[in-house]
C-alpha positions in Angstrom: 127.9 98.4 109.4 129.4 99.1 106.0 132.2 96.6 106.6 129.4 94.0 106.9 127.8 94.9 103.5 125.1 97.0 105.2 123.8 100.3 103.7 121.2 102.6 105.4 119.0 104.6 103.0 117.0 107.4 104.7 113.8 108.9 103.3 112.0 112.0 104.4 108.8 113.6 103.5 107.8 117.2 104.3 104.3 117.7 105.4 102.6 120.8 106.5 100.5 118.9 109.0 99.8 115.3 109.9 96.1 115.7 109.2 95.3 114.3 105.8 98.5 112.3 105.3 97.8 109.3 103.0 99.9 106.5 104.5 98.9 104.0 101.9 100.0 106.4 99.1 103.3 106.9 100.8 103.7 103.2 101.4 103.1 102.5 97.7 105.8 105.0 96.7 108.3 102.8 98.5 108.3 100.6 95.4 110.8 102.8 93.7 113.1 102.9 96.7 112.9 99.2 97.1 113.7 98.6 93.4 116.7 100.9 93.8 118.0 99.1 96.8 117.4 95.6 95.5 118.7 96.3 92.0 122.2 97.0 90.8 121.9 100.7 90.8 122.7 101.2 94.5 125.9 99.2 94.0 126.9 101.2 90.9 126.3 104.5 92.7 128.3 103.4 95.7 131.2 102.4 93.5 131.4 105.9 92.0 131.9 107.5 95.4 135.4 108.4 96.6 134.8 106.3 99.7 133.6 103.2 97.7 133.0 100.2 100.0 135.4 97.3 99.9 132.4 94.9 99.6 129.1 95.5 97.9 125.9 95.7 100.0 123.9 92.6 100.6 120.8 93.8 98.8 118.9 90.5 99.2 118.1 91.3 102.8 116.1 94.5 103.3 114.9 95.8 106.7 112.4 98.6 107.0 112.6 101.1 109.9 110.7 104.1 111.1 110.4 106.4 114.1 107.2 107.4 115.9 104.4 108.2 113.5 106.7 107.4 110.6 106.1 103.7 111.4 102.6 104.2 109.9 104.2 104.1 106.4 106.2 101.0 107.2 103.2 99.1 108.8 100.8 100.3 106.1 103.3 98.9 103.5 103.3 95.5 105.1 99.5 95.4 105.7 98.5 96.7 102.2 101.2 95.2 100.0 102.6 92.2 101.9 106.1 91.5 103.0 107.5 91.3 99.5 111.0 90.3 100.5 111.2 92.5 103.6 113.4 90.6 106.0 112.4 92.5 109.2 111.4 95.8 110.7 112.9 98.2 113.2 110.2 100.2 115.0 111.5 103.0 117.1 109.0 104.5 119.5 106.0 103.4 117.5 102.6 105.0 118.0 99.3 103.9 116.5 97.5 107.2 115.8 98.1 110.4 114.1 98.3 112.3 117.3 99.0 111.4 121.0 95.4 112.1 122.1 93.5 110.2 119.4 91.7 113.3 118.1 92.6 112.4 114.5 91.0 109.0 113.9 93.7 107.6 111.7 94.9 104.2 113.0 96.9 101.3 111.5 95.4 98.7 113.8 91.6 98.5 113.8 90.1 98.7 116.3 92.8 100.4 118.3 93.5 98.8 121.7 
């Protein structure tokens, strides 16, 4: 992937429980990450590494990805703030609910199917 100008940036949040997670708040905080990826800073940081890439990353194309309930942040970002230059998504094992049984009524798609 790196030889094609692709960089993967991973994010992680620690939560004591899924109850009470504010996905819109988390989605809004992607602003800083997207600014970092789209700006010159990521290229400058990569060039400082001992394994600096031969070519610089193509920061004009950004894909968002998530796994399972982590997709809530991704979808909430798109629903609440628009695409804003996001070129695509990678949804791994998406779920629409905070828990597999629907006890916690926190859905992205309303009404849930």
